[in-house]
C-alpha positions as CSV (number, residue, x, y, z in Angstrom):
1,X,76.5,-27.8,-88.9
2,X,75.6,-30.7,-91.1
3,X,71.9,-31.0,-92.1
4,X,70.0,-33.8,-90.4
5,X,69.5,-35.6,-93.8
6,X,73.3,-35.8,-94.3
7,X,73.7,-37.1,-90.8
8,X,71.1,-39.8,-91.3
9,X,72.6,-40.8,-94.6
10,X,76.1,-41.1,-93.0
11,X,74.6,-43.2,-90.2
12,X,72.9,-45.5,-92.7
13,X,76.2,-45.8,-94.7
14,X,78.0,-46.8,-91.5
15,X,75.2,-49.2,-90.6
16,X,75.2,-51.0,-94.0
17,X,79.0,-51.2,-94.1
18,X,79.0,-52.9,-90.6
19,X,76.1,-55.2,-91.6
20,X,77.9,-56.4,-94.8
21,X,81.1,-57.1,-92.8
22,X,79.1,-58.9,-90.1
23,X,77.2,-61.2,-92.4
24,X,80.3,-61.9,-94.5
25,X,82.1,-63.1,-91.4
26,X,79.1,-65.3,-90.6
27,X,79.4,-66.8,-94.1
28,X,76.3,-65.2,-95.7
29,X,76.3,-63.2,-98.9
30,X,74.7,-59.8,-99.3
31,X,72.6,-58.7,-102.3
32,X,71.6,-55.3,-103.6
33,X,68.0,-56.3,-102.8
34,X,68.9,-56.7,-99.1
35,X,70.5,-53.3,-99.2
36,X,67.4,-51.7,-100.6
37,X,65.1,-53.5,-98.2
38,X,67.2,-52.3,-95.3
39,X,67.3,-48.8,-96.6
40,X,63.5,-48.6,-96.9
41,X,63.2,-50.1,-93.4
42,X,65.9,-47.8,-91.9
43,X,64.3,-44.6,-93.1
44,X,60.6,-45.6,-92.6
45,X,58.6,-44.4,-89.7
46,X,55.9,-46.8,-90.6
47,X,55.3,-50.4,-89.9
48,X,55.5,-51.8,-93.4
49,X,54.3,-55.1,-94.9
50,X,56.5,-57.0,-97.3
51,X,54.2,-55.8,-100.1
52,X,54.6,-52.2,-99.1
53,X,58.4,-52.6,-98.9
54,X,58.4,-54.1,-102.5
55,X,56.3,-51.2,-103.7
56,X,58.5,-48.6,-102.1
57,X,61.6,-50.2,-103.7
58,X,60.0,-50.2,-107.1
59,X,58.8,-46.6,-106.8
60,X,61.8,-45.0,-105.1
61,X,64.6,-47.0,-106.7
62,X,63.1,-48.3,-109.9
63,X,64.1,-51.8,-109.0
64,X,62.0,-54.9,-109.6
65,X,62.0,-57.1,-106.6
66,X,60.0,-60.3,-106.1
67,X,57.8,-60.6,-103.0
68,X,59.5,-64.0,-102.2
69,X,62.9,-62.2,-102.1
70,X,61.4,-59.6,-99.8
71,X,60.0,-62.2,-97.4
72,X,63.2,-64.3,-97.4
73,X,65.2,-61.2,-96.7
74,X,62.9,-60.0,-93.9
75,X,63.1,-63.4,-92.3
76,X,66.9,-63.3,-92.5
77,X,66.9,-59.8,-91.0
78,X,64.6,-60.9,-88.2
79,X,67.0,-63.9,-87.5
80,X,69.9,-61.4,-87.4
81,X,67.9,-59.3,-84.9
82,X,67.8,-56.2,-87.1
83,X,64.0,-56.0,-87.4
84,X,60.9,-57.1,-85.5
85,X,57.7,-58.3,-87.0
86,X,54.4,-57.1,-85.7
87,X,51.0,-58.8,-86.0
88,X,48.2,-56.4,-85.1
89,X,45.5,-59.1,-85.8
90,X,44.5,-58.2,-89.3
91,X,46.4,-61.0,-91.0
92,X,49.1,-58.8,-92.3
93,X,52.6,-59.1,-90.9
94,X,54.4,-55.8,-90.6
95,X,58.0,-55.0,-89.9
96,X,59.9,-52.3,-88.1
97,X,63.6,-51.6,-87.8
98,X,65.0,-52.3,-84.4
99,X,66.7,-49.3,-82.8
100,X,68.6,-48.7,-79.7
101,X,65.6,-46.9,-78.3
102,X,63.7,-48.3,-75.4
103,X,61.0,-50.9,-75.7
104,X,57.7,-49.5,-77.1
105,X,54.2,-50.8,-77.5
106,X,51.5,-50.1,-80.1
107,X,48.0,-48.7,-80.5
108,X,46.1,-49.7,-83.6
109,X,43.1,-47.9,-85.0
110,X,40.4,-50.4,-85.8
111,X,38.9,-48.1,-88.5
112,X,41.9,-46.9,-90.5
113,X,44.7,-49.3,-89.4
114,X,46.9,-46.5,-88.2
115,X,49.6,-47.8,-85.8
116,X,51.0,-45.5,-83.1
117,X,54.0,-46.3,-81.0
118,X,54.1,-45.3,-77.4
119,X,56.1,-45.9,-74.3
120,X,55.0,-45.6,-70.7
121,X,57.2,-46.2,-67.7
122,X,54.3,-46.9,-65.3
123,X,52.8,-49.6,-67.6
124,X,56.3,-51.2,-67.9
125,X,56.8,-51.1,-64.1
126,X,53.3,-52.6,-63.5
127,X,53.9,-55.4,-65.9
128,X,57.1,-56.3,-64.0
129,X,55.2,-56.1,-60.7
130,X,52.4,-58.3,-62.0
131,X,54.8,-60.9,-63.2
132,X,56.7,-60.9,-59.9
133,X,53.5,-61.2,-57.9
134,X,52.7,-64.3,-59.9
135,X,56.1,-65.8,-59.5
136,X,56.9,-65.1,-63.1
137,X,60.2,-63.7,-64.5
138,X,59.3,-61.3,-67.3
139,X,61.7,-61.5,-70.2
140,X,59.7,-59.7,-72.9
141,X,56.2,-58.7,-73.8
142,X,54.0,-57.4,-76.6
143,X,51.2,-55.0,-75.8
144,X,48.8,-53.8,-78.5
145,X,45.9,-51.6,-77.7
146,X,43.0,-51.5,-80.2
147,X,40.8,-48.5,-80.5
148,X,39.8,-45.6,-82.7
149,X,42.3,-42.8,-83.4
150,X,41.5,-39.2,-83.0
151,X,41.2,-38.6,-86.8
152,X,38.6,-41.4,-87.2
153,X,36.8,-40.4,-84.1
154,X,36.2,-36.9,-85.4
155,X,34.7,-38.1,-88.6
């Protein structure tokens, strides 16, 4: 059996190959910087800011990358529907890689800034019911719960 790390690497290699072919067909050019940004986003379980992405690329790949390049690339990826931006109200825009997984919402610790993803079928169903009750067709939503995480609460 192939180790999980090798499977994830193979999945990313397939993803990046398909991405390059797709944007080439659309008339866009790819850069090594975009590849590294996507790699950082693909393997991250965190919601990263542009600054954090630039720092990870510098640290992990020893590649200098300008913050303007990171922002331009992130905006491009968002337009291509590869990533989503997240604003938790602290003035910092964070990004997460879009996956095939179901919709999820976020909880944000107001002390340490930790972001926890969660999904709840009952909440999703109630949002649809509320929308319908008010004659509204729900297309999408963003739910962010603010509170204090268990680690900060125990301090």
